[in-house]
NUNUDO-370308 format. One record per residue (C-alpha): residue in one letter; residue number from 1; x, y, z; chain. Coordinates in Angstrom, 1 decimal, padded with zeros to 4 digits. Layout:
a | NUM | X | Y | Z | A
...
//
This chain:
a | 1 | 046.5 | 159.7 | 112.5 | A
r | 2 | 044.4 | 161.9 | 110.2 | A
v | 3 | 044.5 | 164.7 | 112.7 | A
a | 4 | 048.3 | 164.4 | 112.7 | A
g | 5 | 048.3 | 164.9 | 108.9 | A
l | 6 | 049.7 | 161.4 | 108.2 | A
p | 7 | 048.9 | 159.6 | 105.0 | A
p | 8 | 046.5 | 156.6 | 105.4 | A
e | 9 | 049.2 | 154.0 | 104.8 | A
m | 10 | 051.1 | 155.3 | 107.9 | A
a | 11 | 048.0 | 155.4 | 110.1 | A
s | 12 | 048.2 | 151.9 | 111.6 | A
r | 13 | 051.9 | 152.1 | 112.3 | A
f | 14 | 051.4 | 155.5 | 113.9 | A
q | 15 | 048.5 | 154.2 | 116.1 | A
a | 16 | 050.6 | 151.3 | 117.3 | A
q | 17 | 053.6 | 153.6 | 118.1 | A
l | 18 | 051.3 | 156.0 | 120.0 | A
k | 19 | 049.8 | 153.1 | 122.0 | A
a | 20 | 053.3 | 151.9 | 122.9 | A
r | 21 | 054.4 | 155.3 | 123.9 | A
i | 22 | 051.4 | 155.8 | 126.1 | A
a | 23 | 052.0 | 152.5 | 127.8 | A
l | 24 | 055.7 | 153.4 | 128.4 | A
f | 25 | 055.0 | 156.8 | 129.9 | A
a | 26 | 051.6 | 156.1 | 131.7 | A
p | 27 | 051.7 | 155.9 | 135.5 | A
g | 28 | 053.3 | 152.6 | 136.4 | A
g | 29 | 054.8 | 152.1 | 132.9 | A
p | 30 | 058.5 | 151.3 | 132.5 | A
i | 31 | 059.6 | 154.8 | 131.6 | A
a | 32 | 057.3 | 156.4 | 134.2 | A
q | 33 | 058.9 | 154.1 | 136.8 | A
e | 34 | 062.3 | 155.5 | 135.9 | A
l | 35 | 061.1 | 159.1 | 135.9 | A
a | 36 | 059.6 | 158.5 | 139.3 | A
n | 37 | 063.2 | 158.5 | 140.6 | A
s | 38 | 063.7 | 162.1 | 139.4 | A
y | 39 | 062.5 | 165.4 | 141.0 | A
v | 40 | 060.1 | 168.0 | 139.8 | A
a | 41 | 062.2 | 170.6 | 141.5 | A
l | 42 | 065.7 | 170.1 | 142.9 | A
q | 43 | 068.0 | 172.5 | 144.8 | A
i | 44 | 071.7 | 171.9 | 144.7 | A
n | 45 | 073.7 | 174.5 | 146.7 | A
d | 46 | 072.6 | 177.9 | 145.6 | A
t | 47 | 070.8 | 176.8 | 142.4 | A
v | 48 | 067.3 | 175.4 | 142.0 | A
f | 49 | 066.3 | 173.4 | 138.9 | A
a | 50 | 062.8 | 173.0 | 137.5 | A
h | 51 | 061.5 | 172.0 | 134.0 | A
g | 52 | 059.2 | 175.0 | 133.6 | A
g | 53 | 059.6 | 177.1 | 136.7 | A
i | 54 | 058.8 | 177.5 | 140.4 | A
m | 55 | 056.1 | 180.0 | 141.5 | A
p | 56 | 055.4 | 181.3 | 145.0 | A
h | 57 | 052.3 | 179.0 | 145.4 | A
h | 58 | 054.6 | 176.0 | 144.7 | A
v | 59 | 056.8 | 177.0 | 147.5 | A
d | 60 | 053.8 | 177.5 | 149.8 | A
y | 61 | 052.7 | 174.0 | 149.0 | A
g | 62 | 056.1 | 172.5 | 149.5 | A
l | 63 | 058.6 | 171.4 | 146.9 | A
g | 64 | 059.3 | 168.2 | 148.7 | A
k | 65 | 055.6 | 167.4 | 148.9 | A
l | 66 | 055.3 | 168.1 | 145.1 | A
n | 67 | 058.3 | 165.8 | 144.4 | A
e | 68 | 056.8 | 163.0 | 146.5 | A
e | 69 | 053.3 | 163.3 | 145.0 | A
m | 70 | 054.7 | 163.2 | 141.5 | A
s | 71 | 056.9 | 160.2 | 142.2 | A
r | 72 | 054.0 | 158.2 | 143.7 | A
w | 73 | 051.8 | 159.1 | 140.8 | A
m | 74 | 054.5 | 158.1 | 138.2 | A
r | 75 | 055.0 | 154.8 | 140.0 | A
g | 76 | 051.3 | 154.2 | 139.7 | A
e | 77 | 050.7 | 153.8 | 143.4 | A
k | 78 | 047.2 | 153.1 | 144.5 | A
g | 79 | 045.3 | 156.2 | 145.6 | A
s | 80 | 047.8 | 158.6 | 144.0 | A
r | 81 | 046.4 | 161.4 | 141.8 | A
s | 82 | 047.9 | 163.5 | 139.1 | A
p | 83 | 049.6 | 166.3 | 141.0 | A
i | 84 | 048.0 | 169.5 | 139.6 | A
l | 85 | 050.7 | 171.9 | 141.0 | A
a | 86 | 053.4 | 169.8 | 139.5 | A
m | 87 | 052.0 | 169.2 | 136.0 | A
g | 88 | 048.3 | 169.9 | 135.7 | A
s | 89 | 048.0 | 173.6 | 134.8 | A
p | 90 | 049.8 | 176.2 | 132.7 | A
d | 91 | 051.6 | 177.6 | 135.8 | A
s | 92 | 052.6 | 174.2 | 137.2 | A
v | 93 | 056.3 | 173.4 | 137.8 | A
l | 94 | 056.5 | 171.4 | 134.5 | A
w | 95 | 054.5 | 173.8 | 132.3 | A
c | 96 | 055.3 | 177.3 | 133.7 | A
r | 97 | 056.8 | 179.8 | 131.2 | A
e | 98 | 056.8 | 182.8 | 133.5 | A
y | 99 | 060.6 | 183.2 | 133.4 | A
s | 100 | 061.3 | 181.8 | 129.9 | A
r | 101 | 060.6 | 184.7 | 127.6 | A
e | 102 | 063.6 | 185.8 | 125.7 | A
m | 103 | 061.9 | 189.1 | 125.1 | A
w | 104 | 059.2 | 190.4 | 127.5 | A
n | 105 | 056.4 | 192.4 | 126.0 | A
n | 106 | 057.4 | 195.5 | 128.0 | A
p | 107 | 059.5 | 196.5 | 131.0 | A
v | 108 | 056.6 | 196.1 | 133.4 | A
d | 109 | 056.2 | 192.4 | 132.4 | A
r | 110 | 059.9 | 191.9 | 132.8 | A
n | 111 | 060.0 | 193.6 | 136.2 | A
r | 112 | 057.0 | 191.6 | 137.4 | A
s | 113 | 058.5 | 188.3 | 136.4 | A
c | 114 | 061.9 | 189.2 | 137.9 | A
a | 115 | 060.1 | 190.3 | 141.2 | A
i | 116 | 058.2 | 186.9 | 141.4 | A
l | 117 | 061.5 | 185.1 | 140.7 | A
s | 118 | 063.3 | 187.0 | 143.4 | A
k | 119 | 060.6 | 186.3 | 145.9 | A
v | 120 | 060.8 | 182.5 | 145.2 | A
l | 121 | 064.6 | 182.4 | 145.4 | A
d | 122 | 064.6 | 184.4 | 148.7 | A
r | 123 | 062.1 | 182.0 | 150.2 | A
i | 124 | 064.0 | 178.8 | 149.3 | A
g | 125 | 067.5 | 180.3 | 149.9 | A
a | 126 | 068.8 | 180.0 | 146.3 | A
n | 127 | 070.6 | 182.5 | 144.1 | A
r | 128 | 069.3 | 181.3 | 140.7 | A
m | 129 | 066.8 | 179.1 | 139.0 | A
v | 130 | 067.6 | 176.9 | 135.9 | A
v | 131 | 064.7 | 176.0 | 133.6 | A
g | 132 | 064.0 | 174.2 | 130.4 | A
h | 133 | 060.7 | 173.7 | 128.6 | A
t | 134 | 060.8 | 176.7 | 126.3 | A
p | 135 | 063.3 | 176.6 | 123.5 | A
q | 136 | 065.5 | 179.7 | 123.4 | A
e | 137 | 066.4 | 180.9 | 119.9 | A
r | 138 | 069.6 | 182.6 | 121.3 | A
g | 139 | 070.7 | 179.4 | 123.0 | A
c | 140 | 071.3 | 179.2 | 126.8 | A
n | 141 | 070.8 | 182.6 | 128.3 | A
c | 142 | 070.0 | 184.4 | 131.5 | A
a | 143 | 067.9 | 187.3 | 132.7 | A
c | 144 | 066.9 | 189.1 | 135.9 | A
e | 145 | 070.5 | 189.8 | 136.7 | A
g | 146 | 071.5 | 186.2 | 136.3 | A
k | 147 | 068.8 | 184.9 | 138.6 | A
i | 148 | 067.1 | 182.8 | 135.8 | A
w | 149 | 068.9 | 180.6 | 133.3 | A
r | 150 | 066.9 | 179.3 | 130.4 | A
i | 151 | 068.7 | 176.2 | 129.0 | A
d | 152 | 066.3 | 174.6 | 126.5 | A
v | 153 | 068.0 | 175.3 | 123.2 | A
g | 154 | 065.6 | 173.2 | 121.1 | A
m | 155 | 068.2 | 170.8 | 119.8 | A
s | 156 | 065.7 | 168.1 | 118.7 | A
s | 157 | 065.2 | 168.0 | 115.0 | A
g | 158 | 061.5 | 168.2 | 115.7 | A
v | 159 | 061.9 | 171.6 | 117.5 | A
c | 160 | 064.7 | 173.9 | 116.4 | A
n | 161 | 067.4 | 171.4 | 115.4 | A
a | 162 | 069.8 | 173.8 | 117.3 | A
p | 163 | 073.4 | 172.8 | 118.3 | A
a | 164 | 073.6 | 171.3 | 121.8 | A
q | 165 | 074.5 | 173.6 | 124.7 | A
i | 166 | 075.0 | 173.0 | 128.4 | A
i | 167 | 075.8 | 175.2 | 131.4 | A
e | 168 | 078.6 | 174.4 | 133.7 | A
i | 169 | 078.0 | 175.6 | 137.3 | A
q | 170 | 081.2 | 176.0 | 139.3 | A
p | 171 | 080.9 | 176.6 | 143.1 | A
p | 172 | 082.6 | 179.6 | 144.5 | A
a | 173 | 086.0 | 179.3 | 146.1 | A
e | 174 | 085.9 | 177.8 | 149.6 | A
g | 175 | 085.3 | 180.5 | 152.1 | A
s | 176 | 084.1 | 183.0 | 149.5 | A
s | 177 | 080.8 | 184.8 | 149.8 | A
a | 178 | 080.4 | 184.9 | 146.0 | A
s | 179 | 077.8 | 182.8 | 144.3 | A
s | 180 | 078.5 | 180.0 | 141.8 | A
h | 181 | 079.9 | 180.8 | 138.4 | A
i | 182 | 078.1 | 179.7 | 135.3 | A
t | 183 | 079.7 | 179.1 | 131.9 | A
v | 184 | 077.8 | 178.2 | 128.7 | A
i | 185 | 079.4 | 175.4 | 126.6 | A
s | 186 | 078.2 | 174.7 | 123.1 | A
a | 187 | 078.8 | 171.5 | 121.1 | A
e | 188 | 080.5 | 173.6 | 118.5 | A
e | 189 | 083.1 | 174.8 | 121.0 | A
a | 190 | 083.6 | 171.5 | 122.7 | A
f | 191 | 083.9 | 169.6 | 119.4 | A
p | 192 | 085.1 | 171.8 | 116.6 | A
k | 193 | 084.3 | 170.6 | 113.1 | A
g | 194 | 086.6 | 167.7 | 112.2 | A
l | 195 | 087.1 | 166.6 | 115.8 | A
a | 196 | 083.6 | 165.2 | 116.5 | A
//
């Protein structure tokens, strides 16, 4: 509690809350059991979703294998280990920030990231990737010619306290060779002041 900068009178309550949170999210815990039903990476039609991002070595390993290993670990199954490629390193599926920069340092970095992204999308047969994990000051946005959508707007009061935004993905017309169409919808547009 001292490290967190809390006053001494809050220390015991903070410690109790922290222990409860750890028990809920630890492998085999109630919230971990629920999260075990989710995927680390999921492809729906021409769009793939990941919390942080998918890199070529994740595809090499197998997204299905990553999902299964993560689920087994979250359920607390005997013999399961924390899946390093899913969550144990800075370039894991959950922590990757390769595609999340709103502003790249230079065009070379941007081109490199977009080339990696294109390689991944080609290999899994998708047209775009949707990621969260890195709050975007401009709200939901895309880069790499619409191949990456960054949708973490930091709406938590502990992050950016930004207005909520979502993306709506509409499939192309039946028989069309076009890709899905994406629209950004903000809470302000959906619920103008006075209607919410």
